[in-house]
N, C-alpha and C positions, 0 to 999 in steps of 0.2 A: 410318255405312255405309262399307264398304270401298270403296277407289277403284275406279271403274268405267272400263272402256275406253271412250273417247269415240268418237263417230261411228257409222257404220253402213256396210253394203255400198253402194258407189257405182258409177256407170257407169265412172268413171275407174279406180277400184280393181280392179274385176273385169276390165276390159279389160287392165290391166297384168298381172294374174294369168294371163290367157289368153296374152298375148304371151310371158310368162316360160316357159310350158309348150309353146310352139310347137316342133314336132318330136317331142315325146314323146306328145302326144295330138292327135287330129284336131280341126279347128276346129268340126266339126259336133257335137262332144261338148258344146258349150255352147248354151244356149237363152236367149232374151230374156225377162226379167221386168221390165217397166217400164224397159227400157234396161240393166238389169243382165245380165251374162253369167253364168248359173248352170249348173252341171254337170247332165248328164242322168242321172247317178247321184248319189244323196245318201245320207249315212250316218245311219241310225236308231239310237236308243238305248233301245229299249223293253225288251228282254229281259235277263235276268240277275239273280242274287241281289243283295240289298242288302248288299254287303260291300266292304271296301277292296280286295280282290284284283280284283273286277270293275271298280271305279273305275279302277284302274291299267290294266287291259286296255283300257277305253274311251279313256283318255288316250293310250295308245300308238297305238291304232287311229286316233284322230282326227288325231294328228300325222302318221301315215303317209298318211292320206287327203289331207291338204293337199298333201303332196309329189307325189301321183299324179294330181292334177287334180280332186279332189272338193272343191267349195267350198260345198256345201249341207249343213248339219247340222240334223237334226230331233230334237226332244225334246218333253217335256211335263213340267209341274211334278210330276205324280203318278208319272212313271216312276221306278221304284225308290225311291219315297218321297223325291223331290227329289235323289237322289244323281246321276242322269244329268245334270241341269242343272249340278250342281256339278263333275262330271267334265269337262264342256265348258269351264267357267270355267278350270279348272286347265290343260287342254290348250291352249286358245286364248291365255291369258295367257303361258304358257311359250313358245309359238311366236312370239308378238309380241315378247316380251322378248329372244329370241335372234336376232331379225331374219329368221326363216324365213318369216314371213307378215305382212301388215298387216291391221289390222282391216277396212279398207274393201274387202278382197278376198273376205270370207267372209259368206255369208248364213246367219243362224241363225233357225230357226223353233221356236216353242214353243207350248204350248196351255194353256188354263185352263178349268175347268168342274167337274172332279172334285175333291173335297176331299182334299188330299194329307196323308199323315203326314209327319213331319219326321225323315228318316233311318232310322227303324225304326218298327215297329208299337208304339204305347204300351201299357203294361201295362193301363191302363183307357182304352179308346178313347173311351167316352162322356164320361168326365170330362175327357179331353184336349180333345175337340171343344167341350165346354161352356166350358172355360176359354179356349181359343184363339180361338174364333169367336163363340159366343153372348154370353159375358160382356163381350166387347169391342165388341159391336154390329156386327161385320163381317157376321154372318149373323143374320137375324131368324127367329123361328118362322114356318114356311110358305114360306121361301125355297128349301128344299132339296127336290128331287124324287128319288124312289127311294132316299132315305136317303144319297145320296152326290153329287148333282149340283146345282150352283148357278151362276147366271149373272146375278145382279143387278149393277147398276153398282157398288155399294159393294164387293161381293165381288170383282168383276173388277179394280177399282182396287187392292185388297189383293194379289191374286194377281200382277198385273203387277209390283208393287213387289218381291214375293218372288222372282219369276223374274229380274228385273233384277239383284238381289243375287246370286242363285244363279249366274247366268250371267256375272256380272261385266261386264255391258254397260250402257252408258248408254241405248242404243237397241236394241230388239229388231227385227229385220228383218221378221219375219212373226209375228203373234200370232193363233192360231186359237181360236175357240170350240170346245171339245172335245165332240164328240157331242151337239150341242144337241137332237137328236131324242129323247134320253133324257127330256126334259121332257114330250114328248107322251104318255108312259106315264101321266101324272097330270093334265095340264091340257088343256082344249079348244084347238082350233087357233087360235081368235081370241085367246085368252089367251097362247098360245105366241108368236104373231106380235107381240103387245104386249111380251112379254118380250124377243124378239129386237130389237125397235126400241129398247128401253131399253138393251140390251147394245151395239148398234151406236152409239148416241149416246155411251156411255161410251168405246167404242173410238176413235171419231172425236176425242173429247176427248184421249185418250192420244196420238193422232197429233199433234194441235196442240201438246201439251206436250213432244213430242220423245221420248216414252218407247217408242213403237212406230212403225214406218214405214208398215206396212199391216196389214190383218187379213183373216181368212177363217174358214172352218169346216172342221174336220177331223172326218170322219164315218166310220161303219162301214157301216150299212145305209141311212141316209136317202136318199142320192141314187140308190141302185141299185134301190129297191123300186118296186112297182107304185103308180101314183097313188092307188089306193083303199086302200093299206095305212095303218094308223094312224100309223106312224112316217115316212111319206114326206116328203121335202123337195123343194120346187120351187126350183131355182136361180134361175129368173127372178123368182120371188116374193121371194126373199131379196135379189137385186140391186135389186128394186123398193123394198124397205125401206131399203136403203142410199141409194138415190137420194132417197127421201122425207126421209131424215135429213140428207143432205149434198149433194144435187144431183148433177150429173154429175161433180163433182170428188171423189166419195166414194172411200174407200180400201179397199173390199171387193174385193180383187184376186186372192185365192188360195184354192183349196179343196184338200182332201186326201181321198182315198177309196181303198179297196182296189181294185187292178186287177192281174190276173196271168193266166197261162194257164188257171187253174182258175176264175177269177172275172172274166170278160170283159164284164160287164154294162155298164160305162161306155161301151164301144165298140159293143156289139151290141143293147142294149135301148133302144128308142125310148120313153122314159118321161118325158121333159122337154118341157114345152110352151113354145115360144118363137115369138112372132109367129103364133100361131094353129095351129101344127102341132107334132106330137110328133117329137122327134129324140132320139138318144142323148145322154147327159150330156156327152161330149167335144165334140160338135158344139154343144150349147147353150152350153158354157163359151166356146168359140171366138167364137160370135156375141155373147156378153155381155161379152167382154173380160176373162175370168177365167183365170188360170194354174192348171194342174192338176198336183198332185203325187200320184203313185201310191204308196200304202202297201202293205205286204205283197207286194212285187214277186216274191219267191220263196216267198211263202206261209209265212213263218216256218220256212223250211228244207224244206218238203214238196216243193218243185219243184227241189231241188238234185241229185236223183238219180232214175234210172229214168224219165226222160221218154220218151215214144214215139219210136221211131227216126225217124218222120216229121219231128219237130222238128229233129233234127240234120241231116237231109237238106235241109230248107228254110231252115235258118239255119246254113250251113256255115262252117267256119273257126274255131270256138270250141273251147276246150279242156275245157269242163265243162258240165254241165246248168245249173249256177248261172249261168254266163255266157249260155247260150242263153235262160234264163228272163228274165234282165235285158234282153237284146237285144230280146226280144219286146216288153217293156213300153216301153223307150225308143224303139222303132221305131213304136209305135202313133200314128197321127195324132192330135194334140191332147194327148198326154202331154208335160208339160214335164220333170219330174224323176221318176225311178224310185227310190224309197227302199228301202233294204235294211238290216236290222239288222246291224251289224258290230262285234264287240267283240274281234276278234283281227286282228293285222297280216296274218296269212296270208289271212284272208277278204278284207281290204281289197285286198291285192295281186291276188287272184284276180278279185274283182268289178271293180276299177278298170281291169283289163286291157281291158275292153270299150271304154274311152275311146280306145284306139288304132284303133278301127274306127268308121266312120260308122254311124248307124242304117240299118237295111235299107230300101232304096227301096220305095215303095208297090207297084210292079209285082210285086216279089218277095214282099213282106210279105203281100199279100192272098191269095197261094197257100196260106198257113196255114189260112185260113178256108175256102177252096174245097176244100182237101184234107180238112179236118175234116168238111165237110158231105157228102162223097161216100159 
């Protein structure tokens, strides 16, 4: 195995990073994640073709993001067939080697669950899957849901090792189960919860081994749906599974779900039952001690132009709709980090500029919802 960067994001390292940026970004740009100071804007690596040119774009974007106050990087092993993780490895290793950043200042989140190709789509995908996963015993018949999703302990252990190598990191700061609700398309809820428990046991073991620091779930629909929906996820139920596995010292500490001007359900829909009453996801997470990362903050570019003039009036002082969309997300009570895909330094500079402004205070922020309801 190639040499891995040792350590992980630390309280001291992220605090040093914040101090270094004092004067160029506001202190409120950083939020607390188990004592870590992590940026309210994070760089996502989902989009783009699987080619070397895009790898270089991401490497340059990540290097620029570190300079401008973005110390949360998000990826997944299946993004761009593992190439996004590898681009992060190159960017982070280069920044550390030239002394621009230290490993302990940066939080890196990745995900496992979907079966990833290796760099490109193989000529014979079925033969490749058989040779890579079935013949080796990593995946057994019946483990895969929907033809592409697996979260057995044996599979997760394999994926964590691949991600550590791809990222060049001894310890991954956040490891998400990727869209676990995909399993509910094929298995009953009681079986799903048994699979979640087995997965959480494997992830707690990975924490003990120093391979990951904490874990969570990165979802698309699960946390936003009605409780009667087949793919619905209860955050309290999942935290309960983590507590059953590891007690109050469990490491299920972070979740990720889409949240933006067009998809506000995490803030507006009371679909999560906590202590006997239904509350929105963001309130549930706060009560349960779970940090929330918002994916699709600008809805994969759809919210970067032609926003209603009301948004500009209620979020004044920003240069673009992309900045206003990001400001909306990072100002929402309960959101820790607003993730946005950035594979150009131009976009990094535009989006990171919001770090020079504090999140919009609640008294002003709530006017967006009252205005929308008029």
